[in-house]
C-alpha positions in Angstrom: -7.7 -30.2 -211.2 -7.3 -26.8 -209.6 -6.2 -28.2 -206.3 -3.7 -30.5 -207.9 -2.3 -27.6 -209.9 -1.8 -25.6 -206.8 0.0 -28.4 -205.1 2.2 -29.0 -208.1 3.0 -25.3 -208.3 4.2 -25.3 -204.7 6.3 -28.4 -205.3 7.8 -26.9 -208.5 8.6 -23.6 -206.7 10.2 -25.6 -203.8 12.4 -27.6 -206.3 13.5 -24.5 -208.1 14.4 -22.3 -205.1 15.6 -25.0 -202.8 17.6 -27.2 -205.2 21.0 -26.8 -203.4 19.3 -27.6 -200.1 17.7 -30.7 -201.6 21.0 -32.0 -203.1 22.8 -31.3 -199.8 20.4 -33.5 -197.9 20.8 -36.2 -200.6 24.6 -36.0 -200.1 25.1 -34.9 -203.7 26.5 -31.5 -204.6 27.3 -31.2 -208.3 26.2 -28.8 -211.0 24.3 -31.3 -213.1 22.2 -32.3 -210.1 21.2 -28.7 -209.4 20.3 -28.2 -213.1 18.2 -31.5 -213.1 16.3 -30.5 -209.9 15.6 -27.1 -211.3 14.4 -28.5 -214.6 12.1 -30.9 -212.8 10.8 -27.9 -210.8 10.2 -26.0 -214.0 8.3 -28.9 -215.6 6.1 -29.2 -212.5 5.4 -25.4 -212.5 4.4 -25.5 -216.2 2.2 -28.5 -215.7 0.7 -26.8 -212.7 0.0 -23.6 -214.6 -1.8 -25.6 -217.3 -3.9 -27.5 -214.7 -4.8 -24.3 -212.9 -6.0 -22.7 -216.1 -8.0 -25.7 -217.3 -9.4 -26.6 -213.9 -12.6 -25.4 -212.4 -12.1 -22.9 -209.5 -13.6 -24.2 -206.3 -16.6 -22.3 -204.8 -14.6 -21.2 -201.8 -11.9 -19.6 -204.0 -14.1 -17.7 -206.4 -12.5 -14.4 -205.3 -9.4 -15.3 -207.3 -10.9 -15.4 -210.9 -7.7 -14.4 -212.7 -8.8 -15.2 -216.2 -12.6 -15.3 -215.7 -13.5 -12.9 -218.5 -11.2 -14.5 -221.0 -12.3 -18.1 -220.1 -13.5 -18.8 -223.7 -10.3 -17.5 -225.2 -8.0 -19.7 -223.1 
């Protein structure tokens, strides 16, 4: 789940910061489209954050351990 969370976090960030670019390539350039793409990006980022916290950190990435001490609390 950790790897899936990392991929979704990258996709969510891409949707949030590149929403005008995405819509320009889809030949749509309206305000509602930008808001919808940004909302999709935010939902992906929140889902990714939850997956990262609930997933097991891979052995090769043990140096990250952001919330290791508080694992039981979260």
